[in-house]
PyMOL CGO cylinders between C-alpha atoms (Angstrom):
from pymol import cmd
from pymol.cgo import CYLINDER

trace = [
    CYLINDER, -6.19, 4.29, 23.26, -9.55, 4.69, 21.57, 0.3, 1, 1, 1, 1, 1, 1,
    CYLINDER, -9.55, 4.69, 21.57, -11.90, 2.33, 19.83, 0.3, 1, 1, 1, 1, 1, 1,
    CYLINDER, -11.90, 2.33, 19.83, -10.78, 1.33, 16.33, 0.3, 1, 1, 1, 1, 1, 1,
    CYLINDER, -10.78, 1.33, 16.33, -14.23, 2.25, 15.03, 0.3, 1, 1, 1, 1, 1, 1,
    CYLINDER, -14.23, 2.25, 15.03, -13.21, 5.91, 14.96, 0.3, 1, 1, 1, 1, 1, 1,
    CYLINDER, -13.21, 5.91, 14.96, -11.74, 7.31, 11.74, 0.3, 1, 1, 1, 1, 1, 1,
    CYLINDER, -11.74, 7.31, 11.74, -8.50, 8.26, 13.46, 0.3, 1, 1, 1, 1, 1, 1,
    CYLINDER, -8.50, 8.26, 13.46, -6.91, 6.57, 16.47, 0.3, 1, 1, 1, 1, 1, 1,
    CYLINDER, -6.91, 6.57, 16.47, -3.67, 6.93, 18.42, 0.3, 1, 1, 1, 1, 1, 1,
    CYLINDER, -3.67, 6.93, 18.42, -1.63, 4.33, 20.26, 0.3, 1, 1, 1, 1, 1, 1,
    CYLINDER, -1.63, 4.33, 20.26, 1.26, 5.43, 22.54, 0.3, 1, 1, 1, 1, 1, 1,
    CYLINDER, 1.26, 5.43, 22.54, 4.51, 3.61, 21.75, 0.3, 1, 1, 1, 1, 1, 1,
    CYLINDER, 4.51, 3.61, 21.75, 7.80, 3.83, 23.59, 0.3, 1, 1, 1, 1, 1, 1,
    CYLINDER, 7.80, 3.83, 23.59, 10.87, 4.07, 21.37, 0.3, 1, 1, 1, 1, 1, 1,
    CYLINDER, 10.87, 4.07, 21.37, 14.15, 2.27, 22.14, 0.3, 1, 1, 1, 1, 1, 1,
    CYLINDER, 14.15, 2.27, 22.14, 17.28, 3.59, 20.41, 0.3, 1, 1, 1, 1, 1, 1,
    CYLINDER, 17.28, 3.59, 20.41, 20.74, 2.15, 20.26, 0.3, 1, 1, 1, 1, 1, 1,
    CYLINDER, 20.74, 2.15, 20.26, 24.15, 3.72, 19.94, 0.3, 1, 1, 1, 1, 1, 1,
    CYLINDER, 24.15, 3.72, 19.94, 26.82, 1.42, 18.60, 0.3, 1, 1, 1, 1, 1, 1,
    CYLINDER, 26.82, 1.42, 18.60, 30.55, 2.01, 18.07, 0.3, 1, 1, 1, 1, 1, 1,
    CYLINDER, 30.55, 2.01, 18.07, 31.14, 3.18, 14.52, 0.3, 1, 1, 1, 1, 1, 1,
    CYLINDER, 31.14, 3.18, 14.52, 33.78, 1.75, 12.22, 0.3, 1, 1, 1, 1, 1, 1,
    CYLINDER, 33.78, 1.75, 12.22, 33.75, 4.95, 10.20, 0.3, 1, 1, 1, 1, 1, 1,
    CYLINDER, 33.75, 4.95, 10.20, 36.71, 7.31, 10.78, 0.3, 1, 1, 1, 1, 1, 1,
    CYLINDER, 36.71, 7.31, 10.78, 34.49, 10.41, 11.00, 0.3, 1, 1, 1, 1, 1, 1,
    CYLINDER, 34.49, 10.41, 11.00, 31.90, 9.13, 13.47, 0.3, 1, 1, 1, 1, 1, 1,
    CYLINDER, 31.90, 9.13, 13.47, 32.35, 7.69, 16.94, 0.3, 1, 1, 1, 1, 1, 1,
    CYLINDER, 32.35, 7.69, 16.94, 28.83, 6.25, 17.23, 0.3, 1, 1, 1, 1, 1, 1,
    CYLINDER, 28.83, 6.25, 17.23, 25.97, 5.09, 14.98, 0.3, 1, 1, 1, 1, 1, 1,
    CYLINDER, 25.97, 5.09, 14.98, 22.46, 5.77, 16.28, 0.3, 1, 1, 1, 1, 1, 1,
    CYLINDER, 22.46, 5.77, 16.28, 19.31, 3.92, 15.25, 0.3, 1, 1, 1, 1, 1, 1,
    CYLINDER, 19.31, 3.92, 15.25, 15.91, 2.92, 16.60, 0.3, 1, 1, 1, 1, 1, 1,
    CYLINDER, 15.91, 2.92, 16.60, 15.80, -0.80, 17.41, 0.3, 1, 1, 1, 1, 1, 1,
    CYLINDER, 15.80, -0.80, 17.41, 12.43, -1.51, 19.04, 0.3, 1, 1, 1, 1, 1, 1,
    CYLINDER, 12.43, -1.51, 19.04, 9.09, -0.17, 20.22, 0.3, 1, 1, 1, 1, 1, 1,
    CYLINDER, 9.09, -0.17, 20.22, 6.81, -1.15, 23.08, 0.3, 1, 1, 1, 1, 1, 1,
    CYLINDER, 6.81, -1.15, 23.08, 3.23, -0.22, 23.99, 0.3, 1, 1, 1, 1, 1, 1,
    CYLINDER, 3.23, -0.22, 23.99, 3.31, 2.56, 26.59, 0.3, 1, 1, 1, 1, 1, 1,
    CYLINDER, 3.31, 2.56, 26.59, 0.16, 1.80, 28.52, 0.3, 1, 1, 1, 1, 1, 1,
    CYLINDER, 0.16, 1.80, 28.52, 0.11, 5.00, 30.55, 0.3, 1, 1, 1, 1, 1, 1,
    CYLINDER, 0.11, 5.00, 30.55, 0.88, 7.16, 27.48, 0.3, 1, 1, 1, 1, 1, 1,
    CYLINDER, 0.88, 7.16, 27.48, 3.92, 8.82, 29.01, 0.3, 1, 1, 1, 1, 1, 1,
    CYLINDER, 3.92, 8.82, 29.01, 7.47, 7.86, 29.82, 0.3, 1, 1, 1, 1, 1, 1,
    CYLINDER, 7.47, 7.86, 29.82, 8.74, 8.77, 33.26, 0.3, 1, 1, 1, 1, 1, 1,
    CYLINDER, 8.74, 8.77, 33.26, 12.19, 7.44, 32.46, 0.3, 1, 1, 1, 1, 1, 1,
    CYLINDER, 12.19, 7.44, 32.46, 12.96, 9.02, 29.08, 0.3, 1, 1, 1, 1, 1, 1,
    CYLINDER, 12.96, 9.02, 29.08, 16.61, 8.73, 28.09, 0.3, 1, 1, 1, 1, 1, 1,
    CYLINDER, 16.61, 8.73, 28.09, 17.09, 5.97, 30.66, 0.3, 1, 1, 1, 1, 1, 1,
    CYLINDER, 17.09, 5.97, 30.66, 19.81, 3.49, 29.80, 0.3, 1, 1, 1, 1, 1, 1,
    CYLINDER, 19.81, 3.49, 29.80, 18.38, -0.02, 29.34, 0.3, 1, 1, 1, 1, 1, 1,
    CYLINDER, 18.38, -0.02, 29.34, 21.31, -2.18, 28.20, 0.3, 1, 1, 1, 1, 1, 1,
    CYLINDER, 21.31, -2.18, 28.20, 25.03, -1.64, 28.16, 0.3, 1, 1, 1, 1, 1, 1,
    CYLINDER, 25.03, -1.64, 28.16, 27.28, -3.90, 26.10, 0.3, 1, 1, 1, 1, 1, 1,
    CYLINDER, 27.28, -3.90, 26.10, 30.97, -3.72, 25.17, 0.3, 1, 1, 1, 1, 1, 1,
    CYLINDER, 30.97, -3.72, 25.17, 30.32, -1.70, 22.00, 0.3, 1, 1, 1, 1, 1, 1,
    CYLINDER, 30.32, -1.70, 22.00, 26.70, -0.55, 22.32, 0.3, 1, 1, 1, 1, 1, 1,
    CYLINDER, 26.70, -0.55, 22.32, 24.14, 1.05, 24.65, 0.3, 1, 1, 1, 1, 1, 1,
    CYLINDER, 24.14, 1.05, 24.65, 20.36, 1.07, 24.38, 0.3, 1, 1, 1, 1, 1, 1,
    CYLINDER, 20.36, 1.07, 24.38, 18.14, 3.83, 25.71, 0.3, 1, 1, 1, 1, 1, 1,
    CYLINDER, 18.14, 3.83, 25.71, 14.46, 4.42, 26.27, 0.3, 1, 1, 1, 1, 1, 1,
    CYLINDER, 14.46, 4.42, 26.27, 14.19, 7.55, 24.10, 0.3, 1, 1, 1, 1, 1, 1,
    CYLINDER, 14.19, 7.55, 24.10, 10.60, 8.63, 24.72, 0.3, 1, 1, 1, 1, 1, 1,
    CYLINDER, 10.60, 8.63, 24.72, 6.98, 8.15, 23.67, 0.3, 1, 1, 1, 1, 1, 1,
    CYLINDER, 6.98, 8.15, 23.67, 5.44, 8.76, 20.26, 0.3, 1, 1, 1, 1, 1, 1,
    CYLINDER, 5.44, 8.76, 20.26, 1.87, 8.19, 19.19, 0.3, 1, 1, 1, 1, 1, 1,
    CYLINDER, 1.87, 8.19, 19.19, 1.22, 5.77, 16.34, 0.3, 1, 1, 1, 1, 1, 1,
    CYLINDER, 1.22, 5.77, 16.34, -1.59, 7.56, 14.51, 0.3, 1, 1, 1, 1, 1, 1,
    CYLINDER, -1.59, 7.56, 14.51, -3.88, 5.54, 12.26, 0.3, 1, 1, 1, 1, 1, 1,
    CYLINDER, -3.88, 5.54, 12.26, -6.15, 7.36, 9.84, 0.3, 1, 1, 1, 1, 1, 1,
    CYLINDER, -6.15, 7.36, 9.84, -8.89, 5.69, 7.80, 0.3, 1, 1, 1, 1, 1, 1,
    CYLINDER, -8.89, 5.69, 7.80, -7.40, 7.03, 4.55, 0.3, 1, 1, 1, 1, 1, 1,
    CYLINDER, -7.40, 7.03, 4.55, -4.20, 5.06, 5.25, 0.3, 1, 1, 1, 1, 1, 1,
    CYLINDER, -4.20, 5.06, 5.25, -6.05, 1.73, 5.50, 0.3, 1, 1, 1, 1, 1, 1,
    CYLINDER, -6.05, 1.73, 5.50, -4.65, 0.48, 2.17, 0.3, 1, 1, 1, 1, 1, 1,
    CYLINDER, -4.65, 0.48, 2.17, -1.02, 1.14, 3.21, 0.3, 1, 1, 1, 1, 1, 1,
    CYLINDER, -1.02, 1.14, 3.21, -1.62, -0.40, 6.63, 0.3, 1, 1, 1, 1, 1, 1,
    CYLINDER, -1.62, -0.40, 6.63, -3.15, -3.48, 5.02, 0.3, 1, 1, 1, 1, 1, 1,
    CYLINDER, -3.15, -3.48, 5.02, -0.15, -3.79, 2.71, 0.3, 1, 1, 1, 1, 1, 1,
    CYLINDER, -0.15, -3.79, 2.71, 2.19, -3.71, 5.71, 0.3, 1, 1, 1, 1, 1, 1,
    CYLINDER, 2.19, -3.71, 5.71, 0.18, -6.37, 7.57, 0.3, 1, 1, 1, 1, 1, 1,
    CYLINDER, 0.18, -6.37, 7.57, 0.34, -8.67, 4.52, 0.3, 1, 1, 1, 1, 1, 1,
    CYLINDER, 0.34, -8.67, 4.52, 4.14, -8.99, 4.88, 0.3, 1, 1, 1, 1, 1, 1,
    CYLINDER, 4.14, -8.99, 4.88, 5.61, -12.07, 6.56, 0.3, 1, 1, 1, 1, 1, 1,
    CYLINDER, 5.61, -12.07, 6.56, 6.83, -9.83, 9.39, 0.3, 1, 1, 1, 1, 1, 1,
    CYLINDER, 6.83, -9.83, 9.39, 4.91, -6.51, 9.65, 0.3, 1, 1, 1, 1, 1, 1,
    CYLINDER, 4.91, -6.51, 9.65, 7.08, -3.53, 10.55, 0.3, 1, 1, 1, 1, 1, 1,
    CYLINDER, 7.08, -3.53, 10.55, 6.87, -0.11, 12.07, 0.3, 1, 1, 1, 1, 1, 1,
    CYLINDER, 6.87, -0.11, 12.07, 8.97, 2.76, 10.76, 0.3, 1, 1, 1, 1, 1, 1,
    CYLINDER, 8.97, 2.76, 10.76, 10.67, 5.05, 13.26, 0.3, 1, 1, 1, 1, 1, 1,
    CYLINDER, 10.67, 5.05, 13.26, 12.08, 8.44, 12.29, 0.3, 1, 1, 1, 1, 1, 1,
    CYLINDER, 12.08, 8.44, 12.29, 14.79, 9.99, 14.47, 0.3, 1, 1, 1, 1, 1, 1,
    CYLINDER, 14.79, 9.99, 14.47, 15.62, 13.66, 14.08, 0.3, 1, 1, 1, 1, 1, 1,
    CYLINDER, 15.62, 13.66, 14.08, 18.70, 15.46, 15.30, 0.3, 1, 1, 1, 1, 1, 1,
    CYLINDER, 18.70, 15.46, 15.30, 18.01, 16.79, 18.79, 0.3, 1, 1, 1, 1, 1, 1,
    CYLINDER, 18.01, 16.79, 18.79, 18.15, 20.46, 19.60, 0.3, 1, 1, 1, 1, 1, 1,
    CYLINDER, 18.15, 20.46, 19.60, 20.83, 21.69, 22.00, 0.3, 1, 1, 1, 1, 1, 1,
    CYLINDER, 20.83, 21.69, 22.00, 20.44, 20.79, 25.64, 0.3, 1, 1, 1, 1, 1, 1,
    CYLINDER, 20.44, 20.79, 25.64, 19.08, 17.27, 25.20, 0.3, 1, 1, 1, 1, 1, 1,
    CYLINDER, 19.08, 17.27, 25.20, 20.76, 14.20, 26.62, 0.3, 1, 1, 1, 1, 1, 1,
    CYLINDER, 20.76, 14.20, 26.62, 20.69, 12.12, 23.41, 0.3, 1, 1, 1, 1, 1, 1,
    CYLINDER, 20.69, 12.12, 23.41, 21.85, 13.59, 20.06, 0.3, 1, 1, 1, 1, 1, 1,
    CYLINDER, 21.85, 13.59, 20.06, 18.89, 12.01, 18.21, 0.3, 1, 1, 1, 1, 1, 1,
    CYLINDER, 18.89, 12.01, 18.21, 15.28, 12.09, 19.36, 0.3, 1, 1, 1, 1, 1, 1,
    CYLINDER, 15.28, 12.09, 19.36, 12.21, 10.20, 18.16, 0.3, 1, 1, 1, 1, 1, 1,
    CYLINDER, 12.21, 10.20, 18.16, 10.18, 12.29, 15.73, 0.3, 1, 1, 1, 1, 1, 1,
    CYLINDER, 10.18, 12.29, 15.73, 7.64, 9.91, 14.15, 0.3, 1, 1, 1, 1, 1, 1,
    CYLINDER, 7.64, 9.91, 14.15, 6.46, 6.32, 14.29, 0.3, 1, 1, 1, 1, 1, 1,
    CYLINDER, 6.46, 6.32, 14.29, 4.24, 5.02, 11.50, 0.3, 1, 1, 1, 1, 1, 1,
    CYLINDER, 4.24, 5.02, 11.50, 2.93, 1.73, 10.16, 0.3, 1, 1, 1, 1, 1, 1,
    CYLINDER, 2.93, 1.73, 10.16, 2.49, 3.20, 6.66, 0.3, 1, 1, 1, 1, 1, 1,
    CYLINDER, 2.49, 3.20, 6.66, 5.34, 2.43, 4.26, 0.3, 1, 1, 1, 1, 1, 1,
    CYLINDER, 5.34, 2.43, 4.26, 4.08, 5.33, 2.09, 0.3, 1, 1, 1, 1, 1, 1,
    CYLINDER, 4.08, 5.33, 2.09, 4.45, 7.85, 4.92, 0.3, 1, 1, 1, 1, 1, 1,
    CYLINDER, 4.45, 7.85, 4.92, 7.90, 6.50, 5.84, 0.3, 1, 1, 1, 1, 1, 1,
    CYLINDER, 7.90, 6.50, 5.84, 9.02, 6.90, 2.21, 0.3, 1, 1, 1, 1, 1, 1,
    CYLINDER, 9.02, 6.90, 2.21, 8.19, 10.62, 2.37, 0.3, 1, 1, 1, 1, 1, 1,
    CYLINDER, 8.19, 10.62, 2.37, 10.81, 11.11, 5.09, 0.3, 1, 1, 1, 1, 1, 1,
    CYLINDER, 10.81, 11.11, 5.09, 13.61, 9.47, 3.11, 0.3, 1, 1, 1, 1, 1, 1,
    CYLINDER, 13.61, 9.47, 3.11, 13.66, 12.28, 0.53, 0.3, 1, 1, 1, 1, 1, 1,
    CYLINDER, 13.66, 12.28, 0.53, 15.30, 14.93, 2.74, 0.3, 1, 1, 1, 1, 1, 1,
    CYLINDER, 15.30, 14.93, 2.74, 18.14, 12.71, 3.95, 0.3, 1, 1, 1, 1, 1, 1,
    CYLINDER, 18.14, 12.71, 3.95, 18.65, 14.49, 7.29, 0.3, 1, 1, 1, 1, 1, 1,
    CYLINDER, 18.65, 14.49, 7.29, 16.68, 12.03, 9.42, 0.3, 1, 1, 1, 1, 1, 1,
    CYLINDER, 16.68, 12.03, 9.42, 17.39, 8.46, 10.48, 0.3, 1, 1, 1, 1, 1, 1,
    CYLINDER, 17.39, 8.46, 10.48, 14.58, 6.18, 9.29, 0.3, 1, 1, 1, 1, 1, 1,
    CYLINDER, 14.58, 6.18, 9.29, 14.62, 2.53, 10.34, 0.3, 1, 1, 1, 1, 1, 1,
    CYLINDER, 14.62, 2.53, 10.34, 12.22, -0.39, 10.30, 0.3, 1, 1, 1, 1, 1, 1,
    CYLINDER, 12.22, -0.39, 10.30, 11.59, -2.14, 13.60, 0.3, 1, 1, 1, 1, 1, 1,
    CYLINDER, 11.59, -2.14, 13.60, 9.60, -5.27, 14.37, 0.3, 1, 1, 1, 1, 1, 1,
    CYLINDER, 9.60, -5.27, 14.37, 5.91, -4.66, 15.01, 0.3, 1, 1, 1, 1, 1, 1,
    CYLINDER, 5.91, -4.66, 15.01, 4.81, -6.10, 18.36, 0.3, 1, 1, 1, 1, 1, 1,
    CYLINDER, 4.81, -6.10, 18.36, 1.93, -8.57, 18.05, 0.3, 1, 1, 1, 1, 1, 1,
    CYLINDER, 1.93, -8.57, 18.05, -0.40, -6.44, 20.16, 0.3, 1, 1, 1, 1, 1, 1,
    CYLINDER, -0.40, -6.44, 20.16, 0.19, -3.48, 17.80, 0.3, 1, 1, 1, 1, 1, 1,
    CYLINDER, 0.19, -3.48, 17.80, -0.38, -5.70, 14.75, 0.3, 1, 1, 1, 1, 1, 1,
    CYLINDER, -0.38, -5.70, 14.75, -3.69, -6.88, 16.23, 0.3, 1, 1, 1, 1, 1, 1,
    CYLINDER, -3.69, -6.88, 16.23, -4.74, -3.28, 16.92, 0.3, 1, 1, 1, 1, 1, 1,
    CYLINDER, -4.74, -3.28, 16.92, -3.88, -2.23, 13.34, 0.3, 1, 1, 1, 1, 1, 1,
    CYLINDER, -3.88, -2.23, 13.34, -5.59, -5.33, 11.92, 0.3, 1, 1, 1, 1, 1, 1,
    CYLINDER, -5.59, -5.33, 11.92, -8.83, -4.44, 13.74, 0.3, 1, 1, 1, 1, 1, 1,
    CYLINDER, -8.83, -4.44, 13.74, -8.57, -0.86, 12.41, 0.3, 1, 1, 1, 1, 1, 1,
    CYLINDER, -8.57, -0.86, 12.41, -7.97, -2.07, 8.83, 0.3, 1, 1, 1, 1, 1, 1,
    CYLINDER, -7.97, -2.07, 8.83, -10.90, -4.50, 9.00, 0.3, 1, 1, 1, 1, 1, 1,
    CYLINDER, -10.90, -4.50, 9.00, -13.13, -1.64, 10.09, 0.3, 1, 1, 1, 1, 1, 1,
    CYLINDER, -13.13, -1.64, 10.09, -11.96, 0.93, 7.52, 0.3, 1, 1, 1, 1, 1, 1,
    CYLINDER, -11.96, 0.93, 7.52, -10.46, -0.76, 4.44, 0.3, 1, 1, 1, 1, 1, 1,
    CYLINDER, -10.46, -0.76, 4.44, -12.63, -0.57, 1.32, 0.3, 1, 1, 1, 1, 1, 1,
    CYLINDER, -12.63, -0.57, 1.32, -11.53, -2.43, -1.80, 0.3, 1, 1, 1, 1, 1, 1,
    CYLINDER, -11.53, -2.43, -1.80, -11.21, 0.01, -4.68, 0.3, 1, 1, 1, 1, 1, 1,
    CYLINDER, -11.21, 0.01, -4.68, -12.43, -1.29, -8.02, 0.3, 1, 1, 1, 1, 1, 1,
    CYLINDER, -12.43, -1.29, -8.02, -9.88, -0.78, -10.77, 0.3, 1, 1, 1, 1, 1, 1,
    CYLINDER, -9.88, -0.78, -10.77, -11.19, 1.56, -13.43, 0.3, 1, 1, 1, 1, 1, 1,
    CYLINDER, -11.19, 1.56, -13.43, -9.29, 1.76, -16.66, 0.3, 1, 1, 1, 1, 1, 1,
    CYLINDER, -9.29, 1.76, -16.66, -9.26, 5.24, -18.07, 0.3, 1, 1, 1, 1, 1, 1,
    CYLINDER, -9.26, 5.24, -18.07, -10.35, 5.71, -21.62, 0.3, 1, 1, 1, 1, 1, 1,
    CYLINDER, -10.35, 5.71, -21.62, -8.31, 7.94, -23.82, 0.3, 1, 1, 1, 1, 1, 1,
    CYLINDER, -8.31, 7.94, -23.82, -9.95, 11.03, -25.15, 0.3, 1, 1, 1, 1, 1, 1,
    CYLINDER, -9.95, 11.03, -25.15, -10.70, 10.95, -28.83, 0.3, 1, 1, 1, 1, 1, 1,
    CYLINDER, -10.70, 10.95, -28.83, -8.44, 13.52, -30.40, 0.3, 1, 1, 1, 1, 1, 1,
    CYLINDER, -8.44, 13.52, -30.40, -9.62, 15.39, -33.44, 0.3, 1, 1, 1, 1, 1, 1,
    CYLINDER, -9.62, 15.39, -33.44, -6.42, 16.46, -35.18, 0.3, 1, 1, 1, 1, 1, 1,
    CYLINDER, -6.42, 16.46, -35.18, -8.32, 18.91, -37.35, 0.3, 1, 1, 1, 1, 1, 1,
    CYLINDER, -8.32, 18.91, -37.35, -9.34, 21.01, -34.35, 0.3, 1, 1, 1, 1, 1, 1,
    CYLINDER, -9.34, 21.01, -34.35, -7.46, 24.19, -33.75, 0.3, 1, 1, 1, 1, 1, 1,
    CYLINDER, -7.46, 24.19, -33.75, -6.27, 24.33, -30.13, 0.3, 1, 1, 1, 1, 1, 1,
    CYLINDER, -6.27, 24.33, -30.13, -5.20, 27.38, -28.12, 0.3, 1, 1, 1, 1, 1, 1,
    CYLINDER, -5.20, 27.38, -28.12, -5.67, 29.77, -31.02, 0.3, 1, 1, 1, 1, 1, 1,
    CYLINDER, -5.67, 29.77, -31.02, -2.78, 28.33, -33.02, 0.3, 1, 1, 1, 1, 1, 1,
    CYLINDER, -2.78, 28.33, -33.02, -2.67, 26.62, -36.34, 0.3, 1, 1, 1, 1, 1, 1,
    CYLINDER, -2.67, 26.62, -36.34, -1.72, 22.95, -36.00, 0.3, 1, 1, 1, 1, 1, 1,
    CYLINDER, -1.72, 22.95, -36.00, 1.93, 22.34, -36.90, 0.3, 1, 1, 1, 1, 1, 1,
    CYLINDER, 1.93, 22.34, -36.90, 1.07, 19.43, -39.16, 0.3, 1, 1, 1, 1, 1, 1,
    CYLINDER, 1.07, 19.43, -39.16, -1.25, 21.52, -41.34, 0.3, 1, 1, 1, 1, 1, 1,
    CYLINDER, -1.25, 21.52, -41.34, 0.29, 22.10, -44.75, 0.3, 1, 1, 1, 1, 1, 1,
    CYLINDER, 0.29, 22.10, -44.75, 0.53, 25.62, -46.00, 0.3, 1, 1, 1, 1, 1, 1,
    CYLINDER, 0.53, 25.62, -46.00, 0.09, 25.98, -49.71, 0.3, 1, 1, 1, 1, 1, 1,
    CYLINDER, 0.09, 25.98, -49.71, 0.46, 29.74, -49.77, 0.3, 1, 1, 1, 1, 1, 1,
    CYLINDER, 0.46, 29.74, -49.77, 3.90, 31.06, -50.72, 0.3, 1, 1, 1, 1, 1, 1,
]
cmd.load_cgo(trace, "trace")
């Protein structure tokens, strides 16, 4: 973890995923991220370790991702922190062959704008999870350091001279008197 005074910082977060019995006839299980925690050492020695086992669900420690904050995202981060309950967005991607879990953590972000970009493809699982208070405090310090209020500037329309000939063509509204 670096000082928030830098223009880009990273915070290691552990991702917890859950598999729950599906009620759908074509799927046995539904997978989704359910929580994150600050990974102080920056690595996870027990990736894919089972944490909880219930009658119709299991939760796993799925690995570590870095929450990356960039100064250009300060507006989106500020917007997230202004919610009653700030959230993190976790993206799971289908795992390649040979992995223990069928879905693996791909991205964690605090920017709702960045999370929206991943919803377009439709192949990933994107879920909101609660933002731990320590992460919210870290992001708040980063936003306070880097957010700059942008003054709204209304654009003025260009004055259009309809008599001007554009692109080498005669305007379509010009009347032709020659027959």
